[in-house]
C-alpha positions in Angstrom: 63.2 -33.6 -28.0 61.9 -30.4 -26.3 61.3 -30.6 -22.6 57.8 -31.2 -22.1 57.5 -29.4 -18.7 59.1 -26.4 -19.9 56.9 -26.4 -23.0 53.7 -26.8 -21.0 54.5 -24.1 -18.6 55.1 -21.5 -21.2 51.9 -22.5 -22.9 50.0 -22.6 -19.7 50.8 -18.9 -19.3 49.8 -17.9 -22.7 46.3 -19.8 -22.1 45.7 -18.1 -19.0 46.2 -14.9 -20.6 44.8 -15.5 -24.0 42.0 -18.2 -24.2 39.3 -15.7 -23.0 40.4 -13.0 -25.3 40.5 -15.4 -28.1 37.0 -16.4 -27.4 35.8 -13.1 -27.3 37.7 -12.4 -30.7 36.3 -15.4 -32.2 32.7 -14.5 -31.6 33.4 -11.1 -33.1 34.8 -12.9 -36.1 31.9 -15.2 -36.6 29.5 -12.2 -36.4 31.7 -10.5 -39.2 31.9 -13.4 -41.3 28.0 -14.2 -41.1 27.2 -10.5 -41.6 29.3 -9.8 -44.5 28.9 -12.9 -46.6 28.7 -12.2 -50.4 28.3 -15.6 -51.6 30.8 -18.8 -51.5 34.4 -18.6 -52.9 36.6 -21.6 -53.4 40.4 -21.1 -53.4 42.5 -24.2 -54.5 46.1 -24.7 -53.7 49.0 -27.0 -53.7 52.1 -27.1 -51.5 54.9 -25.2 -53.0 57.2 -28.1 -53.5 58.8 -29.3 -56.6 57.6 -32.6 -58.1 55.3 -33.3 -55.1 52.6 -35.8 -55.8 49.6 -34.7 -53.7 48.4 -31.9 -51.3 46.3 -33.3 -48.5 44.3 -31.3 -46.0 43.5 -32.3 -42.6 42.3 -29.2 -40.4 41.9 -25.4 -40.1 41.3 -23.1 -37.3 39.2 -20.0 -36.6 41.8 -17.7 -37.6 42.2 -19.3 -41.0 45.4 -21.3 -40.6 45.3 -24.7 -42.4 47.3 -28.0 -41.8 47.9 -30.9 -43.8 50.6 -32.9 -45.5 52.1 -33.4 -48.9 53.5 -36.3 -50.7 57.1 -35.7 -52.2 58.2 -37.2 -55.4 58.8 -40.6 -53.6 55.6 -40.6 -51.7 57.1 -39.5 -48.5 54.9 -37.6 -46.0 55.7 -34.2 -44.9 53.4 -32.0 -42.8 52.8 -28.2 -43.5 51.1 -25.4 -42.0 49.5 -22.6 -44.3 48.8 -19.2 -43.0 45.8 -17.0 -44.0 47.9 -15.2 -46.5 49.1 -18.3 -48.0 52.4 -18.9 -46.7 53.5 -22.4 -46.4 55.7 -24.0 -43.5 57.0 -27.4 -43.8 56.6 -29.5 -40.7 59.0 -32.5 -40.2 58.9 -33.9 -36.7 62.4 -34.5 -35.3 63.1 -38.4 -35.6 60.7 -38.8 -38.5 62.0 -40.9 -41.3 60.4 -40.3 -44.6 59.3 -43.3 -46.6 56.8 -44.5 -48.8 53.5 -43.1 -47.2 55.5 -42.5 -44.1 56.9 -39.6 -42.4 55.2 -36.6 -40.7 51.1 -36.1 -41.0 49.3 -33.6 -38.9 46.1 -34.4 -37.5 44.9 -31.4 -35.7 45.5 -27.6 -35.5 44.3 -25.5 -32.4 42.9 -21.8 -32.4 46.2 -21.0 -30.7 48.3 -22.3 -33.7 49.5 -25.6 -32.1 49.7 -28.5 -34.6 49.4 -32.0 -33.5 49.9 -35.2 -35.5 52.0 -38.4 -36.0 55.3 -39.3 -37.5 57.0 -42.6 -38.4 60.4 -43.4 -36.9 63.4 -45.6 -38.3 61.8 -48.8 -37.1 58.4 -48.0 -38.7 56.7 -47.2 -35.3 54.2 -44.2 -35.2 54.6 -41.6 -32.4 52.3 -38.5 -31.7 53.7 -35.0 -31.6 52.9 -31.4 -30.4 54.5 -28.4 -32.4 54.3 -25.0 -31.0 53.8 -21.9 -33.3 57.3 -21.2 -32.5 58.4 -24.5 -33.8 59.1 -26.6 -30.7 58.2 -30.2 -30.8 57.3 -32.7 -28.0 56.7 -36.2 -28.6 53.7 -38.1 -27.3 53.7 -41.8 -26.4 51.7 -43.3 -23.5 53.6 -45.8 -21.4 53.6 -49.2 -23.0 52.7 -47.8 -26.5 54.0 -49.8 -29.7 52.2 -47.2 -31.9 50.6 -43.8 -31.0 48.1 -41.8 -33.0 47.0 -38.4 -32.2 43.4 -37.6 -33.2 42.7 -34.0 -32.0 43.4 -31.0 -29.8 41.1 -28.3 -28.3 41.5 -24.5 -27.6 42.9 -25.3 -24.1 45.6 -27.7 -25.4 43.9 -31.1 -24.4 44.9 -33.7 -26.9 43.3 -37.1 -27.5 44.4 -40.1 -29.4 44.8 -43.9 -29.4 47.9 -46.1 -28.7 48.5 -49.9 -29.3 49.9 -52.2 -26.6 52.4 -55.1 -27.2 49.4 -57.3 -28.3 48.2 -54.9 -30.9 45.0 -53.7 -28.9 44.1 -50.2 -29.1 43.3 -48.1 -26.2 42.5 -44.3 -25.6 44.3 -41.5 -24.2 43.8 -37.9 -23.1 46.7 -35.5 -22.5 46.1 -32.5 -20.4 48.2 -29.2 -21.0 50.5 -29.9 -18.2 51.8 -33.2 -19.7 49.5 -35.7 -17.8 48.5 -38.8 -19.9 45.3 -40.7 -18.8 44.6 -43.8 -20.7 41.2 -45.5 -20.9 39.2 -48.2 -22.2 35.5 -47.9 -22.9 33.1 -50.0 -20.8 32.2 -53.2 -23.2 35.4 -52.8 -25.3 36.9 -56.2 -26.1 40.4 -57.0 -27.2 39.1 -59.6 -29.6 37.8 -56.7 -31.6 40.5 -54.4 -31.4 39.9 -52.4 -28.3 38.9 -48.8 -27.8 39.2 -46.1 -30.8 39.0 -42.4 -30.4 37.4 -40.3 -33.0 38.5 -36.7 -34.0 38.2 -33.6 -31.9 37.6 -32.7 -28.3 35.0 -30.3 -26.7 36.3 -27.0 -25.2 36.1 -28.7 -21.7 37.9 -32.1 -22.7 35.1 -34.3 -23.5 36.2 -37.1 -26.1 34.4 -39.5 -28.3 35.1 -42.8 -30.0 33.7 -46.4 -30.7 34.4 -50.0 -30.0 33.2 -53.4 -31.0 31.4 -55.3 -28.4 31.3 -59.1 -27.8 28.8 -59.5 -30.8 31.0 -57.4 -33.1 28.5 -54.6 -33.1 30.1 -51.0 -33.4 29.1 -48.9 -30.2 29.9 -45.2 -30.0 30.9 -43.5 -26.9 31.4 -40.0 -25.3 34.0 -39.9 -22.2 33.3 -36.7 -20.1 36.2 -34.6 -18.7 35.3 -36.6 -15.3 35.9 -39.9 -17.0 32.2 -40.9 -17.3 31.2 -42.9 -20.3 27.8 -42.5 -22.1 27.1 -45.1 -25.0 25.9 -43.8 -28.4 23.5 -45.9 -30.2 21.8 -44.4 -33.2 18.1 -45.7 -33.0 18.3 -46.3 -36.7 21.4 -48.3 -36.6 21.5 -52.0 -37.1 22.3 -54.4 -34.2 24.1 -57.1 -36.3 27.8 -57.9 -36.8 29.7 -55.0 -38.3 26.7 -52.7 -37.9 26.2 -50.0 -35.4 27.2 -46.5 -34.4 30.6 -44.9 -35.2 31.4 -41.2 -34.3 33.8 -39.4 -36.5 34.3 -36.1 -34.8 33.0 -34.2 -31.7 32.4 -30.5 -31.9 33.6 -27.8 -29.3 30.2 -27.6 -27.8 29.6 -31.4 -27.5 27.5 -32.1 -30.7 28.9 -34.7 -32.7 28.8 -36.5 -36.2 29.6 -39.9 -37.5 28.1 -42.7 -39.4 25.9 -45.7 -38.8 25.2 -48.8 -40.6 21.7 -49.8 -40.8 20.2 -53.4 -40.7 20.8 -53.8 -44.5 24.4 -52.6 -44.0 23.7 -49.2 -45.7 25.9 -46.4 -44.5 24.4 -43.2 -43.3 25.6 -40.1 -41.3 24.3 -38.6 -38.1 24.1 -35.8 -36.0 23.7 -36.2 -32.3 22.9 -33.0 -30.3 24.2 -32.1 -27.0 20.8 -33.2 -25.5 21.4 -36.6 -27.0 19.1 -36.5 -30.2 19.9 -38.3 -33.2 19.3 -37.0 -36.9 20.1 -38.8 -40.0 22.5 -36.8 -42.3 22.1 -37.9 -45.8 22.3 -35.4 -48.7 19.8 -35.7 -51.4 20.8 -38.3 -53.9 23.5 -40.0 -51.8 24.6 -43.5 -52.0 26.2 -43.5 -48.6 27.4 -40.6 -46.4 30.6 -40.0 -44.6 30.5 -36.9 -42.3 33.9 -35.6 -41.2 33.9 -32.6 -39.1 31.5 -30.5 -37.1 31.9 -27.0 -35.8 30.7 -25.0 -32.7 27.4 -24.5 -34.2 26.6 -27.9 -35.4 27.3 -27.3 -39.1 28.6 -30.7 -40.6 30.9 -31.3 -43.5 31.8 -34.6 -45.1 31.4 -36.3 -48.5 28.9 -38.7 -50.2 29.0 -41.1 -52.9 26.4 -39.9 -55.7 25.9 -40.5 -59.2 29.0 -38.8 -60.2 31.3 -40.1 -57.4 32.4 -38.6 -54.1 31.1 -35.1 -53.7 31.4 -32.7 -50.7 28.8 -31.3 -48.7 27.9 -28.8 -46.1 24.8 -29.4 -43.7 23.7 -26.5 -41.7 22.3 -27.1 -38.0 18.9 -26.3 -39.9 19.3 -29.2 -42.1 20.2 -27.2 -45.3 22.5 -29.1 -47.7 25.1 -27.4 -49.9 27.1 -29.5 -52.6 30.8 -28.4 -52.6 32.7 -29.2 -55.8 36.0 -27.3 -56.5 36.6 -26.5 -60.3 38.1 -29.5 -61.9 37.3 -31.9 -59.1 36.5 -35.6 -59.9 36.3 -36.2 -56.2 35.9 -33.8 -53.3 36.6 -34.7 -49.7 35.9 -31.8 -47.1 37.6 -32.6 -43.9 37.0 -29.9 -41.5 34.8 -26.7 -40.8 35.8 -23.8 -38.6 34.1 -21.4 -36.0 33.4 -18.8 -39.2 32.1 -21.6 -41.6 35.3 -21.8 -43.7 35.7 -25.5 -44.9 38.7 -27.2 -45.9 39.5 -30.5 -47.8 41.0 -32.2 -50.7 40.0 -32.8 -54.1 41.2 -35.0 -56.7 41.3 -34.2 -60.5 40.9 -36.4 -63.4 44.5 -37.8 -63.1 44.0 -38.6 -59.4 46.3 -35.7 -58.5 45.5 -34.4 -54.9 45.0 -30.6 -54.1 43.9 -28.6 -51.2 40.8 -26.2 -51.1 39.5 -23.6 -49.2 35.6 -22.9 -49.1 34.8 -19.3 -47.8 30.8 -19.0 -47.3 
């Protein structure tokens, strides 16, 4: 395993020199994309591996790189990084054992090209990992973990996730770029209902979101600020019965977040919560129920909903305009992330249930 201290020192120097420059470059990139749009283009792709069973997309960054994993002929998991020119690099974490739906599975990609994710060892235990653009790996395991799941990374290199203790109860954690791990539990979380679960993404300053089940088995969302302050998230339209409530799925770089809520009848709806704390229901026209997956700096949301013809992808702009996303030949479309410039990535399944990646360029 790569020494985390050496790794963090080298990346700290890069961040000090490059984060401001990159932020400025991303602003110019966003202006360029919005000013030169000629209509949407959808590019479909598969990992260039013989006999692979499926290509599954997790995330993209502002520079156009994409990460995810593919299933080999035995359904083992292998991570990959796809550069903007279409070049694939396979990612297999050291110590990962590839088995049936086990192996290496990325979960996040920073704008500096750092990949985070999870891998399964020989004992079937899950560990988190960090992979730098040069290919160096660091394992992430909070003290006392019997299974670790990384859920996101931000531009500064802060990482969030969950880990299980010896009793199988979930706790949240935040890892700073210098390697310090802070574990936490949301106020009101109960061991009887599984503990604290962290959702995807972090803000630029390190705020993180998640959810827990309270003593009455109502799902309560939360935001944890960089200073450790918790704010409960309860959509006013959410039901208050058992297995109802508010569940964030992703927090954006600026602090707006998205997720799902179950109403008093148990129907599932998406939501947007602004930085100011205002909730708006996210339900594309004709939806059965909605599952938002990602949100970008400008509050644009992607996800999928169940309509008359099955799972269909959608984009919702901050202004409330919906666009349906269906790659050619798709029987089901599952967008997973949207970057700074509005590029959307995800997975679609064909009529034979084969999984493929797609890139939607607005």
